[in-house]
Residue, then its C-alpha position, 0 to 999 in steps of 0.5 A: x500499499x506504499x508507493x515511492x512516487x519521485x519526481x526527477x526533475x525536480x529532486x523530489x521523493x515521497x513515499x505515499x502510504x495509500x491509508x490514511x489511519x485504522x480504525x477497529x481493523x478497518x483502513x480508512x484512505x486517503x482518497x476517501x479523505x482528501x473527499x472529505x475534506x474537499x464536501x467539508x470544506x464546500x459545505x462551510x462554504x455553502x453554509x455561510x454564503x447561502x444568505x446571499x444568493x436568497x437561500x435560507x441554511x437549515x432548509x437547505x440540508x435537505x438538498x445537501x444531503x440528496x446530492x450529495x449522496x445520489x451525486x457519489x452513487x452516480x459519480x460512480x456509474x458514471x466512471x464505471x460506464x466509461x471505464x476502458x476496461x471490463x468489471x469482473x463482479x458488481x462488487x468491484x463495481x461499487x468497490x468505490x475504497x479502491x478510487x473510481x469517481x467520474x466528477x462529471x458523473x457527480x455533476x450530472x448526479x448532483x445538480x440533477x437528484x439537488x434539483x428535484x431535492x430543491x423543488x421537494x423544499x422549495x429551495x430556489x433551485x438556480x440561486x442553489x446550483x450556484x452554491x453548489x457549483x462554487x461548493x464542487x470546486x472546492x470540493x474538486x479542489x481537494x479531492x483530486x489530490x487523492x488520486x495523487x496517494x493512490x498513484x492513479x489519474x495520471x498522464x502521458x511522458x513528460x520532460x517538464x520539469x514536474x514529470x511524475x514517476x512512480x511503480x504504480x505509474x510504470x504497472x499501468x503504463x506496462x497494463x492493457x487498458x492505457x488509452x491514447x491517441x495512435x502513433x503516442x508512444x508510451x515509456x512504463x519507466x519515463x515520467x508522467x504528467x501530474x494531472x491530478x495536480x493540474x485539475x486540482x491547480x484548475x479547480x483552487x484558480x476557478x474558485x477564486x476568478x467565480x467568488x471575485x465575480x459572485x456580487x457583479x452576478x448577473x442572472x441566476x445561475x449565471x454561477x453555475x455556467x461560468x463553472x460548466x465553461x471554465x472547469x469544461x475548458x480545463x478539463x478538455x484540455x486535461x483529458x487530453x494527456x490522461x491514459x486511463x480515459x475511454x476514447x472515442x476516437x484514437x486517430x485524433x484523440x478524442x475521449x468522451x469526457x472530452x466530448x462532454x466537456x467541449x458540449x458544456x462549454x459551447x452551451x454554457x457560452x450560449x447560454x451565458x451570452x444570452x442571458x447576459x444580454x436578456x439582462x442588461x442594464x438590469x441589476x440581479x436582486x436577490x429575495x431575502x431568504x425565510x427562515x424554514x422556522x417561518x415557512x413551518x408557521x404560513x403553512x398552518x395556515x389557513x391562508x398564506x400571509x404575502x410578504x414582498x417589497x422593496x424592502x425584501x430584497x438586497x441587490x447581489x452586489x450587497x455585503x454580505x454585513x447588509x444581507x445576514x441584517x436585514x434577513x434577520x431584521x425581515x423574519x424577525x417581522x414575520x413572525x410576529x405577523x404570523x403569530x399575530x395571524x395566529x392569536x386572531x384565528 
């Protein structure tokens, strides 16, 4: 379970153990730890900034739970479906402890099932998608390091200073499941591209850029579209370097994930241009988030009570402090009116 990982051009080497620690004889792998850390950081971001998107933190708990669980299931299903080799049993297919989660499956599953959960829990879908997109960048930035500990998801040979070599890369490249463009020769004894690192850095830069853009967003879903464009563009060129993805057109080296990435970029750019023009000169106004407690109290009344107007929303450019203070006042007023209404009944 230990790998000697070397970066000859940098004069660095590391002894990596896939096992982070053990509990009662059960091994906890670094792969899972990296994913868990990414998930926790994504949750911290979502709960801290949800009010700025008009989403009540308590109301989105069920949405997050459903999105995460079914997102992981979808990520594994996508990986199994797109793997360049065949699994021998159902147990191998579900053994995620051995690695193998396809991020595109997770993205599709997370957005799909998370969106359905939003409808169920009455959480605004597009603002929640924007929060989710930011969370994906955080999670992917951390989660990719799990591939480093597993010595997987690397690229073809490189002479760049940060080229990586280990017995794990050598063993895989000597196997029969390597997928590269026709005419490309792979030498198992030479360093390879650490594509996990490329994607981790790409996601970190994307997160920083989109975080700086949050207050400038033009419409709900703006962050989501920009995430699809940014991640799709990065994944397209990074995937071209890898040796473990399903090849669609070997003659030109087109992989299945590149096709999905290309579609995401083209669709994202088209949608971004259309909606940017549609909402030009119209500042995005964010409705203040009503607490789950107030929503539950409203349901108990014979008829709904409308709370609308200029005082129930803020421009997206407003500071977090403004959102927090005004949301608290708003919910206090709503609670008071609901209590008065209940007394009258």
